[in-house]
C-alpha positions, 0 to 999 in steps of 0.5 A: 464241043461245049456249044453242042452239048449246051444246045442239046441240053437246051433242046430238052428244057421247057418240056412238061412233066406229066403229073400222076394223080394221087390214087385213092386209099387202098387202091395200090395197083401192086396189091390185088383186092380190097383190104378185107379180101386180103385179110380173108386170104391171109386167114385162109393161108395154111402155110403161115404160122399163127404169128405170121398170119397175125403180123400180116393182118396187122400190117394190112389193117395199119396201112389201110387205117382199119381197126 
């Protein structure tokens, strides 16, 4: 039994693992739009309190190295 499992394990050795290139800053595929567009959308969202709006804008600016 050990010989069979060793053979199966050995069959997978040497397979290459694809390397994903590092995406450019501000290009998160899970977040749509540019940082400026996201800030405008947050400012236009009337369901947010002024505090929540300010917090979310601060997070977008911090994560995208904006002032």
